[in-house]
Kinemage of the C-alpha trace (Angstrom):
@kinemage 1
@onewidth
@group {chain A} dominant
@subgroup {mainchain}
@vectorlist {calphas} color= white
{ca met a 1} P 25.155 16.666 35.548
{ca arg a 2} L 24.036 20.101 34.085
{ca gly a 3} L 25.258 18.888 30.809
{ca leu a 4} L 23.362 15.295 30.805
{ca leu a 5} L 20.119 17.349 31.930
{ca phe a 6} L 20.012 19.693 29.214
{ca ala a 7} L 20.569 17.108 26.534
{ca leu a 8} L 17.715 14.695 28.327
{ca ile a 9} L 15.296 17.916 28.257
{ca leu a 10} L 16.565 18.897 24.177
{ca ile a 11} L 15.308 15.063 23.554
{ca cys a 12} L 12.059 15.188 24.976
{ca ala a 13} L 11.543 18.425 23.192
{ca leu a 14} L 12.425 17.085 19.684
{ca pro a 15} L 9.052 16.436 17.886
{ca ala a 16} L 8.212 13.151 17.133
{ca gln a 17} L 8.017 12.737 13.143
{ca ala a 18} L 4.783 13.747 11.861
{ca ala a 19} L 2.535 11.112 9.871
{ca met a 20} L 2.136 10.946 6.654
{ca pro a 21} L -0.472 12.252 4.713
{ca gly a 22} L -3.139 9.567 4.055
{ca thr a 23} L -2.794 8.145 8.192
{ca pro a 24} L -5.819 8.012 10.099
{ca asp a 25} L -6.143 9.083 12.890
{ca gly a 26} L -7.305 5.960 14.679
{ca gly a 27} L -4.645 3.846 13.452
{ca gln a 28} L -7.078 2.153 10.973
{ca leu a 29} L -8.827 2.496 7.484
{ca ala a 30} L -10.752 -0.945 6.270
{ca phe a 31} L -12.847 -1.592 3.181
{ca thr a 32} L -15.144 -4.011 2.230
{ca val a 33} L -13.858 -5.426 -1.459
{ca met a 34} L -17.074 -5.909 -3.443
{ca arg a 35} L -17.175 -7.544 -7.095
{ca asn a 36} L -20.047 -6.254 -9.253
{ca gly a 37} L -22.220 -4.979 -5.896
{ca gln a 38} L -21.080 -8.292 -4.062
{ca ala a 39} L -18.987 -8.367 -0.903
{ca ile a 40} L -16.367 -10.830 -1.329
{ca gly a 41} L -13.761 -9.365 0.755
{ca arg a 42} L -12.229 -6.898 3.305
{ca ile a 43} L -8.955 -4.873 3.154
{ca leu a 44} L -7.596 -3.446 6.104
{ca tyr a 45} L -4.792 -1.106 6.856
{ca ser a 46} L -2.719 -0.492 10.089
{ca phe a 47} L -0.421 2.700 10.930
{ca glu a 48} L 1.797 2.725 13.157
{ca thr a 49} L 4.661 4.860 14.171
{ca asn a 50} L 8.036 2.811 15.862
{ca gly a 51} L 11.083 5.654 16.195
{ca asp a 52} L 12.021 7.279 13.119
{ca ser a 53} L 10.214 5.078 10.731
{ca gln a 54} L 6.245 4.490 10.124
{ca ile a 55} L 5.232 1.459 9.831
{ca val a 56} L 2.187 0.373 7.593
{ca arg a 57} L 0.547 -3.370 7.698
{ca val a 58} L -2.027 -4.074 4.579
{ca gln a 59} L -4.073 -7.467 5.045
{ca thr a 60} L -6.676 -8.150 2.050
{ca arg a 61} L -8.503 -11.453 2.485
{ca ile a 62} L -10.756 -12.465 -0.542
{ca leu a 63} L -12.757 -15.354 -1.266
{ca tyr a 64} L -15.329 -15.310 -4.418
{ca val a 65} L -17.863 -18.231 -3.921
{ca leu a 66} L -19.788 -19.126 -7.302
{ca met a 67} L -22.429 -21.416 -6.701
{ca gly a 68} L -21.635 -22.211 -3.190
{ca ile a 69} L -18.478 -23.542 -4.324
{ca pro a 70} L -15.171 -21.362 -3.369
{ca phe a 71} L -14.041 -20.201 -6.851
{ca tyr a 72} L -10.937 -17.759 -5.946
{ca arg a 73} L -8.609 -17.494 -2.962
{ca phe a 74} L -6.594 -14.537 -2.572
{ca glu a 75} L -4.498 -13.872 0.991
{ca his a 76} L -2.055 -10.900 1.028
{ca asp a 77} L -0.080 -9.755 3.960
{ca ala a 78} L 2.192 -6.640 3.370
{ca val a 79} L 4.444 -4.815 6.043
{ca glu a 80} L 5.745 -1.453 4.624
{ca thr a 81} L 8.628 0.376 6.373
{ca trp a 82} L 8.781 4.544 5.670
{ca ser a 83} L 11.237 7.131 6.840
{ca his a 84} L 10.443 10.921 6.368
{ca gly a 85} L 8.005 9.969 3.258
{ca arg a 86} L 9.969 7.292 1.391
{ca leu a 87} L 9.871 3.491 1.945
{ca thr a 88} L 12.527 1.847 3.241
{ca asp a 89} L 11.708 -1.922 3.415
{ca leu a 90} L 8.688 -3.793 2.094
{ca thr a 91} L 7.951 -7.470 2.788
{ca ser a 92} L 5.054 -9.860 1.524
{ca ser a 93} L 3.242 -13.139 1.362
{ca thr a 94} L 0.849 -13.933 -0.406
{ca asn a 95} L -1.521 -16.413 -1.878
{ca asp a 96} L -3.060 -16.029 -4.895
{ca asp a 97} L -5.445 -18.693 -5.289
{ca gly a 98} L -2.829 -21.512 -4.449
{ca lys a 99} L 0.020 -19.969 -5.676
{ca lys a 100} L 2.789 -18.306 -2.612
{ca leu a 101} L 4.716 -15.455 -3.648
{ca glu a 102} L 7.287 -14.356 -0.974
{ca leu a 103} L 8.608 -10.654 -1.763
{ca thr a 104} L 11.436 -8.800 -0.020
{ca val a 105} L 12.579 -5.269 -1.139
{ca lys a 106} L 15.307 -2.851 0.391
{ca ala a 107} L 15.442 0.961 -0.628
{ca glu a 108} L 18.826 2.133 -2.022
{ca gly a 109} L 18.554 5.810 -3.077
{ca his a 110} L 15.853 6.221 -5.988
{ca asp a 111} L 15.642 2.249 -6.527
{ca leu a 112} L 14.555 -0.926 -4.768
{ca leu a 113} L 16.349 -3.886 -4.593
{ca val a 114} L 13.761 -6.882 -4.797
{ca thr a 115} L 14.209 -10.580 -4.138
{ca met a 116} L 10.493 -12.362 -5.281
{ca asn a 117} L 10.886 -15.786 -4.435
{ca gly a 118} L 14.486 -16.288 -4.116
{ca lys a 119} L 15.284 -14.194 -7.121
{ca ala a 120} L 16.756 -10.990 -7.027
{ca asp a 121} L 16.474 -7.797 -9.098
{ca arg a 122} L 16.868 -4.108 -9.382
{ca leu a 123} L 14.096 -1.582 -9.779
{ca glu a 124} L 15.581 1.586 -10.714
{ca lys a 125} L 13.697 4.959 -10.252
{ca thr a 126} L 11.154 3.227 -8.434
{ca asn a 127} L 10.162 3.810 -4.657
{ca met a 128} L 6.151 3.673 -4.292
{ca pro a 129} L 4.540 0.720 -3.690
{ca ala a 130} L 1.317 -0.113 -5.175
{ca ser a 131} L -0.811 -0.545 -2.129
{ca leu a 132} L -2.884 2.534 -2.725
{ca trp a 133} L -3.325 4.419 0.529
{ca asn a 134} L -0.415 6.809 -0.253
{ca ile a 135} L -2.079 9.594 -2.317
{ca gln a 136} L 2.034 10.181 -3.505
{ca thr a 137} L 0.741 7.451 -5.597
{ca thr a 138} L -1.212 9.618 -8.288
{ca lys a 139} L 2.446 11.898 -8.570
{ca ala a 140} L 4.560 8.971 -9.128
{ca asp a 141} L 5.196 7.272 -12.698
{ca arg a 142} L 6.504 3.895 -11.566
{ca leu a 143} L 5.291 1.659 -8.896
{ca ile a 144} L 6.265 -0.953 -7.387
{ca asp a 145} L 3.864 -4.221 -7.197
{ca thr a 146} L 3.838 -5.759 -3.726
{ca val a 147} L 2.551 -9.285 -4.350
{ca asp a 148} L 5.057 -10.026 -7.197
{ca gly a 149} L 8.062 -7.132 -7.279
{ca lys a 150} L 7.198 -5.922 -11.091
{ca gln a 151} L 7.723 -2.490 -11.842
{ca leu a 152} L 4.323 -1.090 -12.987
{ca glu a 153} L 5.034 1.999 -15.446
{ca ile a 154} L 1.806 4.346 -14.887
{ca val a 155} L -0.062 7.698 -16.142
{ca ala a 156} L -1.768 9.698 -13.723
{ca ser a 157} L -4.383 12.517 -14.044
{ca gln a 158} L -7.370 13.788 -12.656
{ca gln a 159} L -10.576 14.879 -13.171
{ca asp a 160} L -14.071 15.495 -11.292
{ca gly a 161} L -12.799 14.930 -7.299
{ca his a 162} L -10.547 11.408 -8.507
{ca phe a 163} L -7.625 10.079 -9.762
{ca thr a 164} L -7.344 7.775 -12.519
{ca leu a 165} L -4.080 5.699 -13.113
{ca ser a 166} L -3.226 4.075 -16.478
{ca gly a 167} L -0.652 1.680 -18.300
{ca lys a 168} L 0.504 -1.065 -16.531
{ca leu a 169} L -1.928 -0.462 -13.535
{ca asn a 170} L -5.279 0.676 -14.356
{ca arg a 171} L -7.371 2.503 -11.022
{ca thr a 172} L -9.595 4.834 -10.377
{ca leu a 173} L -9.159 6.307 -6.752
{ca trp a 174} L -11.045 8.886 -4.858
{ca tyr a 175} L -9.123 10.668 -1.351
{ca asp a 176} L -10.945 12.493 1.152
{ca ser a 177} L -9.997 15.977 2.387
{ca lys a 178} L -7.373 14.701 4.309
{ca gly a 179} L -5.564 12.894 1.491
{ca met a 180} L -6.907 9.381 2.419
{ca leu a 181} L -7.983 6.725 0.634
{ca ser a 182} L -11.853 6.665 0.246
{ca gln a 183} L -12.558 4.269 -2.591
{ca ala a 184} L -10.530 2.456 -5.585
{ca arg a 185} L -12.282 1.064 -8.748
{ca phe a 186} L -11.036 -1.289 -11.269
{ca asn a 187} L -12.010 -4.163 -13.678
{ca ala a 188} L -10.519 -7.565 -12.839
{ca arg a 189} L -9.368 -9.749 -15.437
{ca asp a 190} L -12.657 -11.710 -15.960
{ca gly a 191} L -14.420 -8.254 -16.623
{ca ser a 192} L -16.317 -7.690 -13.599
{ca glu a 193} L -15.894 -4.223 -11.767
{ca ile a 194} L -14.127 -4.365 -8.536
{ca arg a 195} L -14.835 -1.551 -5.545
{ca tyr a 196} L -12.699 -1.250 -2.367
{ca val a 197} L -15.431 0.924 0.089
{ca arg a 198} L -14.649 2.156 3.268
{ca asp a 199} L -16.304 1.650 6.038
């Protein structure tokens, strides 16, 4: 009986897994998506702890209306599962203006096993998703696109308080003193400026 009681006390005394850098105290980060200064959508990151795992949910909703007519729609829902700072699972469902994409990812060592719309692949030496909230993104040389599962080779640099990613993904990123994403900027395929502005 004493042994069981001691074991229970020991388990209760074990510290919970610390939240990863970039995790807000309130459990959410919300951004307005701006195109050339006009709001066209929202991105919501939600964080929770489940035992030894940390779950990050990403919801993106974009609707670009031109002259009163819906011109482009993008809807993306992703769930990332992390354990001790490493991505272990990722699933996403995307509607890219009518194109449907279903992605599942499983970690295997430093590699990722990827299934995109039923087609399996393996990405070597890639374990960081391109969801941008994690400041460790700026230390990676390969990312995985959370929409289509492609490997993105990048070069990251830091200057004047922000980070620049170049290569297969081009982004300018700002993080605050707590390591949380505060703003992102890039050019869309049509040349327009896109910004994520945190609430």
